DSSP file (Angstrom, degrees, kcal/mol; ACC not computed):
  #  RESIDUE AA STRUCTURE BP1 BP2  ACC     N-H-->O    O-->H-N    N-H-->O    O-->H-N    TCO  KAPPA ALPHA  PHI   PSI    X-CA   Y-CA   Z-CA
    1    1 A X              0   0    0      0, 0.0     2,-0.2     0, 0.0     0, 0.0   0.000 360.0 360.0 360.0 158.6   -9.4   -0.3   19.3
    2    2 A X        -     0   0    0      1,-0.2     3,-0.1     3,-0.0     2,-0.0  -0.614 360.0 -76.9-113.5 173.8  -10.9   -3.7   19.0
    3    3 A X        -     0   0    0     -2,-0.2    -1,-0.2     1,-0.1     2,-0.1  -0.300  60.4 -88.3 -67.0 156.2  -14.1   -5.0   17.4
    4    4 A X        -     0   0    0      1,-0.1    -1,-0.1     4,-0.1     2,-0.1  -0.421  40.6-125.6 -66.2 138.1  -17.3   -4.5   19.2
    5    5 A X    >>  -     0   0    0     -2,-0.1     3,-1.6     1,-0.1     4,-1.0  -0.424  31.7-100.7 -76.0 159.5  -18.3   -7.2   21.6
    6    6 A X  G >4 S+     0   0    0      1,-0.3     3,-0.6     2,-0.2     4,-0.3   0.859 124.5  52.6 -52.4 -38.8  -21.7   -8.9   21.1
    7    7 A X  G 34 S+     0   0    0      1,-0.2     3,-0.3     2,-0.1    -1,-0.3   0.733 110.7  49.0 -71.3 -19.4  -23.2   -6.8   24.0
    8    8 A X  G X4 S+     0   0    0     -3,-1.6     3,-1.8     1,-0.2    -1,-0.2   0.582  87.1  85.8 -92.3 -11.8  -21.9   -3.6   22.3
    9    9 A X  T << S+     0   0    0     -4,-1.0    -1,-0.2    -3,-0.6    -2,-0.1   0.661  91.8  45.9 -70.0 -15.5  -23.2   -4.4   18.8
   10   10 A X  T 3  S+     0   0    0     -3,-0.3    13,-2.6    -4,-0.3    14,-0.5   0.207 103.6  82.7-107.6  14.1  -26.7   -2.9   19.5
   11   11 A X  E <   -A   22   0A   0     -3,-1.8     2,-0.3    11,-0.3    11,-0.2  -0.792  54.9-163.5-118.4 160.8  -25.4    0.2   21.1
   12   12 A X  E     -A   21   0A   0      9,-2.5     9,-3.1    -2,-0.3     2,-0.4  -0.996  14.3-139.4-140.8 140.9  -24.1    3.6   19.9
   13   13 A X  E     -A   20   0A   0     -2,-0.3     2,-0.8     7,-0.2     7,-0.2  -0.851  12.3-133.6-105.3 135.4  -22.1    6.1   21.9
   14   14 A X    >>  -     0   0    0      5,-2.7     4,-3.4    -2,-0.4     3,-0.9  -0.772  17.2-154.7 -80.0 111.8  -22.6    9.9   21.7
   15   15 A X  T 34 S+     0   0    0     -2,-0.8    -1,-0.2     1,-0.2    19,-0.0   0.685  88.6  61.2 -67.4 -15.6  -19.0   11.1   21.3
   16   16 A X  T 34 S+     0   0    0      1,-0.1    -1,-0.2     3,-0.1    -2,-0.0   0.842 124.6  13.9 -76.1 -32.9  -19.9   14.5   22.8
   17   17 A X  T <4 S-     0   0    0     -3,-0.9    -2,-0.2     2,-0.2     3,-0.1   0.628  91.9-125.9-117.3 -21.0  -21.0   13.1   26.1
   18   18 A X     <  +     0   0    0     -4,-3.4     2,-0.2     1,-0.3    -3,-0.1   0.452  59.6 145.8  83.4   0.6  -19.7    9.5   26.2
   19   19 A X        -     0   0    0     -5,-0.4    -5,-2.7    -6,-0.1     2,-0.4  -0.546  41.7-142.1 -75.1 134.8  -23.3    8.2   26.9
   20   20 A X  E     -A   13   0A   0     -2,-0.2     2,-0.3    -7,-0.2    -7,-0.2  -0.848  20.4-172.7-101.8 132.2  -24.1    4.8   25.4
   21   21 A X  E     -A   12   0A   0     -9,-3.1    -9,-2.5    -2,-0.4     2,-0.6  -0.868  35.5-105.4-120.5 152.6  -27.5    4.2   24.0
   22   22 A X  E >>  -A   11   0A   0     -2,-0.3     3,-1.8   -11,-0.2     4,-0.6  -0.718  36.8-137.8 -70.1 120.7  -29.4    1.2   22.6
   23   23 A X  G >4 S+     0   0    0    -13,-2.6     3,-0.7    -2,-0.6    -1,-0.2   0.808  99.2  55.6 -58.4 -33.4  -29.2    2.1   18.9
   24   24 A X  G 34 S+     0   0    0    -14,-0.5    -1,-0.3     1,-0.2   -13,-0.1   0.695 107.8  49.8 -73.3 -17.5  -32.9    1.0   18.3
   25   25 A X  G <4 S+     0   0    0     -3,-1.8     2,-0.3     2,-0.1    -1,-0.2   0.495  83.0 108.8 -99.6  -4.9  -34.1    3.4   21.0
   26   26 A X  S << S-     0   0    0     -3,-0.7     2,-0.0    -4,-0.6    -5,-0.0  -0.556  73.2-117.6 -76.6 132.9  -32.4    6.6   20.0
   27   27 A X     >  -     0   0    0     -2,-0.3     4,-2.7     1,-0.1     5,-0.2  -0.324  26.6-109.8 -67.8 153.6  -34.7    9.2   18.5
   28   28 A X  H  > S+     0   0    0      1,-0.2     4,-2.4     2,-0.2     5,-0.2   0.884 115.1  49.2 -54.0 -48.1  -34.0   10.2   14.9
   29   29 A X  H  > S+     0   0    0      1,-0.2     4,-1.9     2,-0.2    -1,-0.2   0.890 114.2  45.7 -64.6 -38.6  -32.7   13.7   15.6
   30   30 A X  H  > S+     0   0    0     -3,-0.2     4,-2.9     2,-0.2    -1,-0.2   0.896 111.2  53.0 -69.0 -39.7  -30.2   12.4   18.2
   31   31 A X  H  X S+     0   0    0     -4,-2.7     4,-2.7     1,-0.2    -2,-0.2   0.889 108.5  50.2 -62.8 -39.0  -29.1    9.6   15.9
   32   32 A X  H  X S+     0   0    0     -4,-2.4     4,-2.6    -5,-0.2    -1,-0.2   0.918 111.7  48.4 -63.6 -43.1  -28.4   12.0   13.1
   33   33 A X  H  X S+     0   0    0     -4,-1.9     4,-2.4     2,-0.2    -2,-0.2   0.925 112.9  47.5 -62.0 -45.4  -26.3   14.2   15.6
   34   34 A X  H  X S+     0   0    0     -4,-2.9     4,-2.8     1,-0.2     5,-0.2   0.933 112.2  50.7 -61.3 -45.8  -24.5   11.1   16.8
   35   35 A X  H  X S+     0   0    0     -4,-2.7     4,-2.5     1,-0.2    -2,-0.2   0.932 112.0  45.6 -58.7 -48.2  -23.9   10.0   13.2
   36   36 A X  H  X S+     0   0    0     -4,-2.6     4,-2.2     1,-0.2    -1,-0.2   0.881 113.9  49.4 -66.6 -37.2  -22.5   13.4   12.1
   37   37 A X  H  X S+     0   0    0     -4,-2.4     4,-2.5    -5,-0.2    -1,-0.2   0.916 112.5  47.3 -66.1 -42.6  -20.3   13.7   15.2
   38   38 A X  H  X S+     0   0    0     -4,-2.8     4,-2.7     2,-0.2    -2,-0.2   0.894 111.1  51.8 -65.5 -39.4  -18.9   10.2   14.6
   39   39 A X  H  X S+     0   0    0     -4,-2.5     4,-2.0    -5,-0.2    -2,-0.2   0.919 111.0  47.9 -62.2 -43.4  -18.3   10.9   11.0
   40   40 A X  H  X S+     0   0    0     -4,-2.2     4,-2.2     2,-0.2    -2,-0.2   0.924 113.3  47.5 -62.1 -45.5  -16.4   14.1   11.9
   41   41 A X  H  X S+     0   0    0     -4,-2.5     4,-3.1     1,-0.2     5,-0.2   0.884 108.4  55.5 -63.9 -39.0  -14.3   12.2   14.5
   42   42 A X  H  X S+     0   0    0     -4,-2.7     4,-2.3     2,-0.2    -1,-0.2   0.921 109.7  45.7 -60.9 -44.2  -13.6    9.4   12.0
   43   43 A X  H  X S+     0   0    0     -4,-2.0     4,-2.1     2,-0.2    -1,-0.2   0.900 113.6  49.9 -64.4 -40.9  -12.2   11.9    9.5
   44   44 A X  H  X S+     0   0    0     -4,-2.2     4,-2.4     2,-0.2    -2,-0.2   0.914 110.4  49.6 -64.3 -43.5  -10.2   13.6   12.3
   45   45 A X  H  X S+     0   0    0     -4,-3.1     4,-3.0     1,-0.2    -2,-0.2   0.905 109.4  52.2 -62.4 -41.6   -8.8   10.2   13.5
   46   46 A X  H  X S+     0   0    0     -4,-2.3     4,-2.5     2,-0.2    -1,-0.2   0.905 109.4  49.5 -62.4 -41.3   -7.8    9.3    9.9
   47   47 A X  H  X S+     0   0    0     -4,-2.1     4,-2.3     2,-0.2    -2,-0.2   0.928 113.0  46.8 -62.6 -45.0   -5.9   12.6    9.6
   48   48 A X  H  X S+     0   0    0     -4,-2.4     4,-2.6     2,-0.2    -2,-0.2   0.914 111.8  50.7 -63.1 -43.1   -4.1   12.0   12.9
   49   49 A X  H  X S+     0   0    0     -4,-3.0     4,-2.7     1,-0.2    -2,-0.2   0.915 111.1  48.7 -62.3 -42.4   -3.3    8.4   11.9
   50   50 A X  H  X S+     0   0    0     -4,-2.5     4,-2.9     2,-0.2    -1,-0.2   0.887 110.7  50.3 -65.6 -38.6   -1.9    9.6    8.6
   51   51 A X  H  X S+     0   0    0     -4,-2.3     4,-2.1     2,-0.2    -2,-0.2   0.927 112.9  46.5 -64.0 -43.1    0.2   12.3   10.3
   52   52 A X  H  X S+     0   0    0     -4,-2.6     4,-2.4     2,-0.2    -2,-0.2   0.909 113.4  49.7 -64.2 -41.4    1.6    9.7   12.7
   53   53 A X  H  X S+     0   0    0     -4,-2.7     4,-2.4     2,-0.2    -2,-0.2   0.931 110.4  49.3 -63.0 -46.8    2.2    7.3    9.8
   54   54 A X  H  X S+     0   0    0     -4,-2.9     4,-2.3     1,-0.2    -1,-0.2   0.887 112.1  49.0 -60.1 -39.5    4.1   10.0    7.8
   55   55 A X  H  X S+     0   0    0     -4,-2.1     4,-2.7     2,-0.2    -1,-0.2   0.883 109.2  51.9 -69.7 -38.2    6.2   10.9   10.9
   56   56 A X  H  X S+     0   0    0     -4,-2.4     4,-2.7     2,-0.2     5,-0.2   0.913 110.7  48.9 -62.3 -41.6    7.0    7.2   11.5
   57   57 A X  H  X S+     0   0    0     -4,-2.4     4,-2.7     2,-0.2     5,-0.2   0.934 112.0  48.8 -61.5 -46.0    8.1    7.0    7.8
   58   58 A X  H  X S+     0   0    0     -4,-2.3     4,-2.1     1,-0.2    -2,-0.2   0.930 114.8  44.4 -60.3 -46.6   10.3   10.1    8.2
   59   59 A X  H  X S+     0   0    0     -4,-2.7     4,-2.1     2,-0.2    -1,-0.2   0.900 113.5  49.9 -67.2 -41.1   11.9    8.9   11.4
   60   60 A X  H  X S+     0   0    0     -4,-2.7     4,-2.8    -5,-0.2     5,-0.5   0.927 112.0  48.0 -63.1 -44.6   12.5    5.4   10.0
   61   61 A X  H  X S+     0   0    0     -4,-2.7     4,-2.0     1,-0.2    -1,-0.2   0.870 111.5  50.9 -64.7 -36.4   14.1    6.8    6.8
   62   62 A X  H  < S+     0   0    0     -4,-2.1    -1,-0.2    -5,-0.2    -2,-0.2   0.873 115.6  42.5 -66.9 -36.6   16.3    9.1    8.9
   63   63 A X  H  < S+     0   0    0     -4,-2.1    -2,-0.2    -5,-0.2    -1,-0.2   0.888 135.4  12.3 -77.2 -40.2   17.4    6.2   11.1
   64   64 A X  H  < S-     0   0    0     -4,-2.8    -3,-0.2    -5,-0.2    -2,-0.2   0.602 108.5-101.2-115.9 -16.1   18.0    3.6    8.4
   65   65 A X    ><  -     0   0    0     -4,-2.0     3,-1.1    -5,-0.5    -3,-0.1   0.111  31.0 -95.5  97.2 142.2   17.9    5.4    5.0
   66   66 A X  T 3  S+     0   0    0      1,-0.3    17,-0.1    -5,-0.2    -1,-0.1   0.826 122.6  48.1 -63.6 -33.2   15.0    5.5    2.6
   67   67 A X  T 3  S+     0   0    0     -6,-0.1    -1,-0.3    -3,-0.1    -2,-0.1   0.536  84.7 117.5 -86.2  -6.5   16.3    2.6    0.4
   68   68 A X    <   -     0   0    0     -3,-1.1    -3,-0.1     1,-0.1    -4,-0.1  -0.356  49.0-162.4 -66.4 139.1   16.9    0.3    3.4
   69   69 A X        +     0   0    0     -5,-0.1    -1,-0.1    -2,-0.1    12,-0.1   0.400  54.2 117.2 -96.8  -0.8   14.9   -2.9    3.5
   70   70 A X        -     0   0    0     -6,-0.1     2,-0.2     1,-0.1    -6,-0.1  -0.280  70.0-113.3 -69.5 151.9   15.6   -3.4    7.2
   71   71 A X        -     0   0    0      9,-0.1     2,-0.6     7,-0.0     9,-0.2  -0.598  25.2-134.2 -77.3 146.8   13.0   -3.5    9.8
   72   72 A X  E     -B   79   0B   0      7,-2.0     7,-3.1    -2,-0.2     2,-0.5  -0.926  17.0-148.5-104.1 120.5   13.1   -0.6   12.3
   73   73 A X  E     +B   78   0B   0     -2,-0.6     2,-0.5     5,-0.2     5,-0.2  -0.798  18.5 177.2 -95.6 126.7   12.7   -1.8   15.8
   74   74 A X  E >   -B   77   0B   0      3,-3.0     3,-2.0    -2,-0.5     2,-0.2  -0.961  63.6 -54.1-127.2 111.1   11.0    0.6   18.3
   75   75 A X  T 3  S-     0   0    0     -2,-0.5     0, 0.0     1,-0.3     0, 0.0  -0.399 123.5 -16.1  57.8-123.0   10.5   -0.8   21.7
   76   76 A X  T 3  S+     0   0    0     -2,-0.2    85,-3.4    -3,-0.1     2,-0.4   0.057 123.3  86.3-100.9  24.9    8.7   -4.1   21.3
   77   77 A X  E <   -BC  74 160B   0     -3,-2.0    -3,-3.0    83,-0.3     2,-0.5  -0.957  63.4-144.6-127.8 144.5    7.6   -3.4   17.7
   78   78 A X  E     -BC  73 159B   0     81,-2.8    81,-2.6    -2,-0.4     2,-0.6  -0.905  19.6-148.4-100.4 134.4    9.1   -3.9   14.3
   79   79 A X  E     -BC  72 158B   0     -7,-3.1    -7,-2.0    -2,-0.5     2,-0.4  -0.919  12.2-170.8-108.8 121.1    8.2   -1.1   11.8
   80   80 A X  E     - C   0 157B   0     77,-2.5    77,-2.3    -2,-0.6     2,-0.4  -0.880   6.3-159.4-105.5 141.8    7.9   -2.0    8.1
   81   81 A X  E     - C   0 156B   0     -2,-0.4     2,-0.7    75,-0.2    75,-0.2  -0.987  12.5-167.1-125.9 127.5    7.5    0.7    5.5
   82   82 A X  E     - C   0 155B   0     73,-2.5    73,-2.8    -2,-0.4    -2,-0.0  -0.954  11.8-158.3-105.1 109.5    6.2    0.3    2.0
   83   83 A X        -     0   0    0     -2,-0.7    69,-0.4    71,-0.3    71,-0.1   0.516  32.5-122.7 -71.7  -3.0    7.1    3.6    0.3
   84   84 A X        +     0   0    0      1,-0.2    68,-0.6    67,-0.1     2,-0.4   0.660  55.3 155.9  75.5  14.3    4.4    3.1   -2.3
   85   85 A X  E     +D  151   0C   0     66,-0.2     2,-0.3    67,-0.1    -1,-0.2  -0.631  16.5 178.8 -79.1 129.2    6.8    3.2   -5.2
   86   86 A X  E     -D  150   0C   0     64,-2.3    64,-3.4    -2,-0.4     2,-0.3  -0.943  30.6-112.7-130.2 149.9    5.4    1.4   -8.3
   87   87 A X  E     -D  149   0C   0     -2,-0.3     2,-0.6    62,-0.2    62,-0.2  -0.659  22.4-159.6 -79.0 135.7    6.6    0.8  -11.8
   88   88 A X  E     -D  148   0C   0     60,-3.2    60,-1.8    -2,-0.3     2,-0.2  -0.940  16.1-151.5-116.4 105.7    4.6    2.5  -14.5
   89   89 A X  E     -D  147   0C   0     -2,-0.6     2,-0.8    58,-0.2    58,-0.3  -0.522  11.0-136.4 -82.5 142.7    5.3    0.7  -17.7
   90   90 A X     >  -     0   0    0     56,-3.3     4,-2.8    -2,-0.2     5,-0.2  -0.874  16.7-161.3 -94.2 106.1    5.1    2.4  -21.1
   91   91 A X  H  > S+     0   0    0     -2,-0.8     4,-2.4    30,-0.2     5,-0.2   0.877  86.3  48.7 -61.7 -39.5    3.3   -0.2  -23.2
   92   92 A X  H  > S+     0   0    0      2,-0.2     4,-2.2     1,-0.2    -1,-0.2   0.943 114.5  44.7 -66.2 -47.2    4.4    1.2  -26.6
   93   93 A X  H  > S+     0   0    0      1,-0.2     4,-2.7     2,-0.2     5,-0.2   0.917 114.2  49.8 -62.4 -43.9    8.0    1.4  -25.6
   94   94 A X  H  X S+     0   0    0     -4,-2.8     4,-2.9    52,-0.3     5,-0.3   0.912 109.3  51.7 -63.0 -42.5    7.9   -2.1  -24.1
   95   95 A X  H  X S+     0   0    0     -4,-2.4     4,-2.3    -5,-0.2    -1,-0.2   0.928 112.7  44.9 -60.3 -45.6    6.3   -3.6  -27.1
   96   96 A X  H  X S+     0   0    0     -4,-2.2     4,-2.2     2,-0.2    -2,-0.2   0.923 115.1  47.7 -64.9 -44.2    9.0   -2.1  -29.4
   97   97 A X  H  X S+     0   0    0     -4,-2.7     4,-2.8     2,-0.2    -2,-0.2   0.919 112.6  48.2 -64.2 -43.9   11.8   -3.1  -27.1
   98   98 A X  H  X S+     0   0    0     -4,-2.9     4,-2.7     2,-0.2     5,-0.2   0.917 110.8  50.7 -65.2 -43.0   10.5   -6.7  -26.7
   99   99 A X  H  X S+     0   0    0     -4,-2.3     4,-2.5    -5,-0.3    -1,-0.2   0.921 113.4  46.6 -59.2 -43.0   10.0   -7.1  -30.5
  100  100 A X  H  X S+     0   0    0     -4,-2.2     4,-2.0     2,-0.2    -2,-0.2   0.921 112.7  48.8 -64.6 -44.7   13.6   -5.9  -31.0
  101  101 A X  H  <>S+     0   0    0     -4,-2.8     5,-2.4     2,-0.2     6,-1.2   0.880 113.0  47.3 -65.5 -38.1   15.0   -8.1  -28.3
  102  102 A X  H ><5S+     0   0    0     -4,-2.7     3,-1.2     4,-0.2    -1,-0.2   0.927 111.7  51.5 -66.4 -44.2   13.2  -11.2  -29.7
  103  103 A X  H 3<5S+     0   0    0     -4,-2.5    -2,-0.2     1,-0.3    -1,-0.2   0.839 110.9  47.8 -60.8 -34.3   14.4  -10.3  -33.2
  104  104 A X  T 3<5S-     0   0    0     -4,-2.0    -1,-0.3    -5,-0.1    -2,-0.2   0.461 115.7-116.1 -86.3  -2.3   18.0  -10.1  -32.0
  105  105 A X  T < 5S+     0   0    0     -3,-1.2    -3,-0.2    -4,-0.3    -2,-0.1   0.638  84.1 118.7  78.8  13.5   17.7  -13.4  -30.1
  106  106 A X  S   <S+     0   0    0     -5,-2.4     2,-0.3    -6,-0.2    -4,-0.2   0.705  80.0  27.7 -84.7 -20.0   18.2  -11.8  -26.7
  107  107 A X  S    S-     0   0    0     -6,-1.2     2,-0.3    -9,-0.1    -2,-0.2  -0.964  81.6-123.3-133.0 152.8   14.7  -12.9  -25.5
  108  108 A X    >>  -     0   0    0     -2,-0.3     3,-1.2     1,-0.1     4,-0.5  -0.754  22.3-125.8 -91.7 145.5   12.6  -15.9  -26.6
  109  109 A X  G >4 S+     0   0    0     -2,-0.3     3,-1.3     1,-0.3     4,-0.2   0.849 110.3  61.2 -58.2 -35.0    9.1  -15.1  -27.8
  110  110 A X  G >4 S+     0   0    0      1,-0.3     3,-1.1     2,-0.2    -1,-0.3   0.785  94.2  63.2 -63.6 -27.4    7.7  -17.5  -25.2
  111  111 A X  G <4 S+     0   0    0     -3,-1.2    -1,-0.3     1,-0.2    -2,-0.2   0.713 101.9  51.2 -69.0 -19.2    9.1  -15.3  -22.4
  112  112 A X  G X< S+     0   0    0     -3,-1.3     3,-2.1    -4,-0.5     4,-0.4   0.352  76.5 133.4-101.9   5.9    6.9  -12.4  -23.5
  113  113 A X  T <  S+     0   0    0     -3,-1.1    -3,-0.0     1,-0.3    -4,-0.0  -0.345  79.4   9.0 -59.7 131.2    3.6  -14.3  -23.5
  114  114 A X  T 3  S+     0   0    0      2,-0.2    -1,-0.3    -2,-0.1    10,-0.2   0.480  92.7 119.7  80.0   2.9    0.9  -12.3  -21.7
  115  115 A X  S <  S+     0   0    0     -3,-2.1     9,-1.8     1,-0.1     2,-0.3   0.904  78.1  24.0 -67.7 -42.4    3.1   -9.2  -21.4
  116  116 A X  B    S-E  123   0D   0     -4,-0.4    -2,-0.2     7,-0.2     2,-0.2  -0.934  78.2-129.3-125.0 147.5    0.7   -7.0  -23.4
  117  117 A X        -     0   0    0      5,-1.2     5,-0.3    -2,-0.3    -2,-0.0  -0.556  19.0-125.1 -91.0 162.0   -3.0   -7.3  -24.1
  118  118 A X  S    S+     0   0    0     -2,-0.2     3,-0.2     3,-0.1    -1,-0.1   0.813  93.9  62.8 -78.9 -31.0   -4.5   -7.1  -27.6
  119  119 A X  S    S-     0   0    0      1,-0.3     2,-0.4     3,-0.0     3,-0.0   0.765 124.0 -14.3 -60.9-116.5   -7.0   -4.2  -27.0
  120  120 A X  S    S-     0   0    0      1,-0.1    -1,-0.3    -4,-0.0    -3,-0.2  -0.747  97.7 -91.5 -81.6 133.5   -5.2   -1.0  -26.1
  121  121 A X        +     0   0    0     -2,-0.4     2,-0.4    -3,-0.2   -30,-0.2  -0.250  59.4 170.5 -53.2 124.2   -1.7   -2.0  -25.2
  122  122 A X        -     0   0    0     -5,-0.3    -5,-1.2   -31,-0.1     2,-0.4  -0.999  26.9-132.3-138.8 133.9   -1.7   -2.6  -21.5
  123  123 A X  B     -E  116   0D   0     -2,-0.4     2,-1.0   -34,-0.2    -7,-0.2  -0.702   7.8-138.6 -91.1 133.2    1.2   -4.1  -19.5
  124  124 A X     >  -     0   0    0     -9,-1.8     4,-2.7    -2,-0.4     3,-0.3  -0.821  20.2-155.8 -84.2 105.4    0.6   -6.9  -17.0
  125  125 A X  H  > S+     0   0    0     -2,-1.0     4,-2.5     1,-0.2     5,-0.2   0.808  87.4  52.4 -57.5 -35.7    3.0   -5.5  -14.3
  126  126 A X  H  > S+     0   0    0      2,-0.2     4,-2.2     1,-0.2    -1,-0.2   0.918 112.3  44.5 -68.8 -42.3    3.6   -8.9  -12.7
  127  127 A X  H  > S+     0   0    0     -3,-0.3     4,-2.4     2,-0.2    -2,-0.2   0.911 114.7  50.0 -66.6 -41.4    4.6  -10.5  -16.0
  128  128 A X  H  X S+     0   0    0     -4,-2.7     4,-2.7     2,-0.2    -2,-0.2   0.908 111.3  48.1 -63.7 -42.2    6.8   -7.5  -16.9
  129  129 A X  H  X S+     0   0    0     -4,-2.5     4,-2.7    -5,-0.2    -1,-0.2   0.897 110.7  51.5 -65.7 -39.7    8.5   -7.6  -13.5
  130  130 A X  H  X S+     0   0    0     -4,-2.2     4,-1.4     2,-0.2    -2,-0.2   0.927 112.0  46.7 -61.5 -44.4    9.1  -11.3  -13.8
  131  131 A X  H  X S+     0   0    0     -4,-2.4     4,-1.0     2,-0.2     3,-0.3   0.920 112.3  50.6 -62.1 -44.5   10.6  -10.7  -17.3
  132  132 A X  H >< S+     0   0    0     -4,-2.7     3,-0.7     1,-0.2    -2,-0.2   0.917 110.3  49.4 -58.9 -44.8   12.7   -7.9  -16.0
  133  133 A X  H 3< S+     0   0    0     -4,-2.7    -1,-0.2     1,-0.2    -2,-0.2   0.757 112.6  47.4 -69.0 -24.9   14.0  -10.0  -13.1
  134  134 A X  H 3< S+     0   0    0     -4,-1.4    -1,-0.2    -3,-0.3    -2,-0.2   0.563  98.5  88.9 -91.4  -9.3   15.0  -12.9  -15.5
  135  135 A X    <<  +     0   0    0     -4,-1.0     2,-0.3    -3,-0.7   -28,-0.1  -0.479  51.5 176.7 -90.2 159.3   16.7  -10.6  -18.0
  136  136 A X    >>  +     0   0    0     -2,-0.1     3,-1.0     4,-0.0     4,-0.8  -0.946  43.7   7.5-149.8 169.8   20.4   -9.6  -18.0
  137  137 A X  H 3> S-     0   0    0     -2,-0.3     4,-2.1     1,-0.2     5,-0.2  -0.252 125.4  -5.8  60.9-136.2   22.9   -7.7  -20.1
  138  138 A X  H 3> S+     0   0    0      1,-0.2     4,-2.6     2,-0.2    -1,-0.2   0.864 135.4  56.3 -61.5 -38.5   21.5   -5.7  -23.0
  139  139 A X  H <> S+     0   0    0     -3,-1.0     4,-2.5     1,-0.2    -1,-0.2   0.923 108.5  47.6 -61.2 -43.4   18.0   -7.1  -22.6
  140  140 A X  H  X S+     0   0    0     -4,-0.8     4,-2.0     2,-0.2    -2,-0.2   0.926 111.9  49.6 -62.9 -45.2   17.9   -5.8  -19.0
  141  141 A X  H  X S+     0   0    0     -4,-2.1     4,-0.6     1,-0.2    -2,-0.2   0.905 112.9  47.0 -61.9 -42.1   19.2   -2.4  -20.0
  142  142 A X  H >< S+     0   0    0     -4,-2.6     3,-1.0     1,-0.2     4,-0.3   0.912 111.5  50.5 -66.4 -42.9   16.6   -2.1  -22.8
  143  143 A X  H >< S+     0   0    0     -4,-2.5     3,-1.7     1,-0.3    -1,-0.2   0.836 100.4  64.3 -65.6 -32.5   13.7   -3.3  -20.6
  144  144 A X  H >< S+     0   0    0     -4,-2.0     3,-0.8     1,-0.3    -1,-0.3   0.751  93.8  62.2 -63.6 -22.7   14.7   -0.7  -17.9
  145  145 A X  T << S+     0   0    0     -3,-1.0    -1,-0.3    -4,-0.6    -2,-0.2   0.642  90.8  71.3 -73.2 -13.2   13.9    2.1  -20.4
  146  146 A X  T <  S+     0   0    0     -3,-1.7   -56,-3.3    -4,-0.3     2,-0.3   0.378  97.4  41.7 -92.2   4.2   10.3    0.9  -20.5
  147  147 A X  E <   -D   89   0C   0     -3,-0.8     2,-0.3   -58,-0.3   -58,-0.2  -0.976  56.9-157.3-144.8 160.0    9.1    2.0  -17.1
  148  148 A X  E     -D   88   0C   0    -60,-1.8   -60,-3.2    -2,-0.3     2,-0.5  -0.886  30.3-109.6-127.1 164.1    9.3    4.8  -14.6
  149  149 A X  E     -D   87   0C   0     -2,-0.3     2,-0.5   -62,-0.2   -62,-0.2  -0.835  26.4-156.9 -98.3 131.4    8.8    4.7  -10.9
  150  150 A X  E     -D   86   0C   0    -64,-3.4   -64,-2.3    -2,-0.5     2,-0.6  -0.922  14.3-133.5-109.0 126.6    5.7    6.4   -9.5
  151  151 A X  E     +D   85   0C   0     -2,-0.5   -66,-0.2   -66,-0.2   -67,-0.1  -0.693  28.9 178.7 -83.9 120.3    5.8    7.6   -5.9
  152  152 A X        -     0   0    0    -68,-0.6     2,-0.5    -2,-0.6   -67,-0.1  -0.249  43.7 -64.5 -99.0-165.8    2.7    6.6   -4.0
  153  153 A X        -     0   0    0    -69,-0.1    -1,-0.1    -2,-0.1     2,-0.1  -0.727  53.8-119.0 -86.8 129.6    1.8    7.3   -0.4
  154  154 A X        -     0   0    0     -2,-0.5     2,-0.4   -71,-0.1   -71,-0.3  -0.407  29.1-156.7 -67.2 141.6    4.1    5.5    2.1
  155  155 A X  E     -C   82   0B   0    -73,-2.8   -73,-2.5    -2,-0.1     2,-0.4  -0.939   1.6-147.4-123.2 145.1    2.4    3.0    4.4
  156  156 A X  E     -C   81   0B   0     -2,-0.4     2,-0.4   -75,-0.2   -75,-0.2  -0.879   6.6-166.3-113.2 142.2    3.5    1.7    7.8
  157  157 A X  E     -C   80   0B   0    -77,-2.3   -77,-2.5    -2,-0.4     2,-0.6  -0.989   8.0-159.2-126.6 121.4    2.9   -1.7    9.3
  158  158 A X  E     -C   79   0B   0     -2,-0.4     2,-0.5   -79,-0.2   -79,-0.2  -0.892  10.8-174.8-103.4 122.7    3.6   -2.0   13.0
  159  159 A X  E     -C   78   0B   0    -81,-2.6   -81,-2.8    -2,-0.6    -2,-0.0  -0.963  22.6-129.5-121.9 117.3    4.1   -5.6   14.1
  160  160 A X  E     -C   77   0B   0     -2,-0.5   -83,-0.3   -83,-0.2     2,-0.2  -0.375  26.1-131.4 -62.0 141.4    4.5   -6.5   17.8
  161  161 A X        -     0   0    0    -85,-3.4     2,-0.2     1,-0.1    -1,-0.1  -0.625  27.2 -95.8 -91.7 154.7    7.6   -8.6   18.4
  162  162 A X        -     0   0    0     -2,-0.2     2,-0.5     1,-0.1    -1,-0.1  -0.498  35.6-141.2 -70.1 134.2    7.5  -11.8   20.5
  163  163 A X        -     0   0    0     -2,-0.2     2,-0.6    -3,-0.0    -1,-0.1  -0.864   8.8-151.9 -98.9 125.7    8.5  -11.2   24.1
  164  164 A X        -     0   0    0     -2,-0.5     2,-0.3     2,-0.0    -2,-0.0  -0.875  13.0-137.6-100.2 121.3   10.6  -14.0   25.7
  165  165 A X              0   0    0     -2,-0.6    -2,-0.0     1,-0.1     0, 0.0  -0.569 360.0 360.0 -76.2 135.8   10.2  -14.2   29.4
  166  166 A X              0   0    0     -2,-0.3    -1,-0.1     0, 0.0    -2,-0.0   0.492 360.0 360.0 -72.4 360.0   13.5  -14.8   31.3
């Protein structure tokens, strides 16, 4: 669906009948009925969209493999999947590992700036990932102990592909 056109912005449709009303002229009781019906439909549409999204993820993973970074082409669309996996850093473990690595000369203290906050230890995930990506050898192995992967909800992005006319 698209955004409402200017002429539609002052109207509301009763989803039970399909009749369109000027929103300012609808009586209170009918407007409440329309609102509750639209709210119900909105929840139903969201459930259907999520089921379709979950099925697209399942089919894409079956076709390409869950770890694949490739786009899945379906007709004239490319399907991208973000599996929702995120790193969950253990601030205490990371702090101990980083102090040890700096002490052993495997990391420079400047590389860890902004990694943890002073209040309750909290990891800045972007800084930690940058440090992880720049590390190698023993430092990399030690840093890998400091996070786990948390599975979120997979999300789908459908992108139409450009059609070239012959």
